[in-house]
Structures are given as structure tokens and as C-alpha cells.
C-alpha positions as CSV (number, residue, x, y, z in Angstrom):
1,M,0.1,0.2,-0.1
2,K,2.8,2.5,0.9
3,N,4.5,1.9,-2.5
4,R,1.2,2.6,-4.3
5,I,0.8,5.8,-2.3
6,A,4.5,6.7,-3.2
7,S,3.8,6.1,-6.6
8,V,0.9,8.3,-6.9
9,V,2.6,11.1,-5.0
10,S,5.6,10.9,-7.6
11,L,3.2,11.1,-10.5
12,V,1.4,14.2,-9.0
13,L,4.8,15.8,-8.4
14,L,5.9,15.0,-11.9
15,F,2.7,16.3,-13.6
16,S,2.7,19.5,-11.2
17,T,6.4,20.0,-12.3
18,I,5.6,19.8,-16.0
19,F,2.6,22.0,-15.6
20,V,4.4,24.9,-13.8
21,S,7.3,24.4,-16.4
22,C,4.9,24.8,-19.4
23,S,3.2,27.7,-17.7
24,K,6.5,29.6,-17.4
25,S,7.5,29.1,-21.0
26,N,4.4,30.8,-22.0
27,S,4.6,33.8,-19.7
28,G,7.2,35.8,-21.3
29,T,7.1,38.9,-23.4
30,G,6.3,37.1,-26.6
31,N,3.2,37.3,-28.7
32,N,1.3,35.0,-26.2
33,S,1.2,37.6,-23.4
34,P,-1.7,39.7,-22.6
35,A,-1.5,43.1,-23.8
36,A,-1.1,45.9,-21.4
37,P,-4.1,48.0,-20.3
38,N,-5.1,50.8,-22.7
39,S,-2.5,49.6,-25.3
40,V,-2.8,49.0,-29.1
41,S,-0.3,46.9,-31.0
42,I,0.8,47.9,-34.4
43,I,1.2,44.6,-36.2
44,N,0.6,42.9,-39.5
45,M,-0.4,46.3,-41.1
46,A,-3.1,46.7,-38.5
47,F,-3.9,48.4,-35.3
48,T,-4.9,45.8,-32.7
49,P,-7.5,46.1,-31.4
50,A,-9.1,48.3,-34.1
51,T,-11.2,49.9,-31.4
52,I,-10.2,50.6,-27.9
53,T,-12.6,51.9,-25.1
54,V,-11.1,54.0,-22.3
55,T,-12.3,56.4,-19.5
56,V,-11.6,60.3,-19.5
57,G,-8.0,61.0,-18.5
58,A,-6.6,57.6,-19.8
59,T,-3.4,57.3,-21.6
60,V,-3.5,55.0,-24.8
61,T,-0.1,53.6,-25.9
62,W,0.4,52.4,-29.4
63,K,3.6,50.1,-29.8
64,N,4.9,49.5,-33.2
65,N,5.4,45.6,-33.4
66,D,5.7,45.6,-37.2
67,N,8.7,45.3,-39.3
68,M,8.2,48.9,-41.0
69,T,7.5,52.5,-39.8
70,H,3.9,53.6,-39.2
71,T,2.1,56.6,-37.8
72,V,-0.9,57.3,-35.3
73,T,-2.6,60.2,-36.9
74,A,-6.2,61.6,-35.8
75,D,-8.5,61.8,-38.8
76,D,-9.3,65.4,-37.5
77,N,-5.5,66.1,-37.2
78,S,-6.0,66.6,-33.2
79,F,-2.9,64.4,-32.6
80,D,0.0,63.0,-34.7
81,S,2.6,60.6,-33.6
82,G,4.9,61.2,-36.4
83,N,7.0,58.3,-37.7
84,I,7.0,55.3,-35.2
85,G,9.9,52.8,-36.0
86,T,9.8,49.2,-35.3
87,G,10.0,48.7,-31.5
88,S,8.9,52.3,-30.5
89,S,5.8,53.5,-29.1
90,F,3.6,56.7,-29.0
91,A,1.3,57.6,-26.0
92,K,-1.6,60.0,-26.0
93,T,-3.7,60.9,-23.1
94,F,-7.4,61.6,-23.7
95,S,-8.9,64.3,-21.7
96,T,-12.4,64.7,-23.1
97,A,-15.1,62.2,-24.1
98,G,-15.9,61.1,-27.6
99,S,-14.8,58.9,-30.4
100,F,-11.5,59.6,-31.9
101,L,-10.8,58.0,-35.4
102,Y,-7.2,57.8,-36.5
103,H,-5.2,56.2,-39.4
104,C,-1.5,55.6,-40.4
105,T,-0.5,58.3,-43.0
106,I,2.0,55.9,-44.7
107,H,-0.6,53.3,-44.9
108,P,-4.0,54.9,-45.1
109,S,-5.8,51.4,-45.0
110,M,-5.0,51.0,-41.5
111,T,-7.5,52.6,-39.3
112,G,-8.6,52.6,-35.7
113,T,-10.8,54.2,-33.2
114,V,-10.4,55.3,-29.5
115,I,-13.7,55.6,-27.7
116,V,-13.3,57.8,-24.6
117,K,-16.2,57.7,-21.9
């Protein structure tokens, strides 16, 4: 009976070790990690998410994870990031409620919206 209990305990420890090891390997800063709050990733010629909703006073950060330069430019020209190179970021604080449509001036098919409540 003691050998059977020891075998079960050994199996539980083995599976626990494997689970923890697998969990740690997926928790890095790679593409599988969750996005930071109020952040937009620029990747694969798109803003992801394309629409983000934040509260008044929040700062939204766009990070260029693509392999080319992009911009974050308001359709009404109220803000413009200028060129954002690969690996660089742009942050904008939204102090009034409303919907703010934006695009990339280099790649006009790339569009997004910030909804501020």
C-alpha cells in the first residue's frame, strides 16, 4: 500500500512540475502575453485592437511591433505621432469624451478608433 501511495505522489509531483514548467515558458514577453491595459499593438499592417474604449484621462499607448514604420494620426489632425519605428511607442492622453478616429498616414488602409467615456 505504501508503494502505491508513493507512486501516486510521485506522479502528482511529476505532472505539477511539467505544468509549472509549461506555464512559465508561455509567460514571457512574446506574442502570447496579454496586452497591457489601454494599449494598441501595431502589427501585420493593422492596429490591434482596431477599437479601444477608455475612460476620460486615460493614456493610450501604441507600440509598433511591425517590421516597418507607421504613424498614429487623428482623422481630425488633433494628434499625430510622427513616424514610429519598429519597437518604438507613442502615447496620447485623452482628456475629453468622444470617439477619435485615426489612421496611419503611410498606410491609409490602417485605421482605428479610440472611444473615450
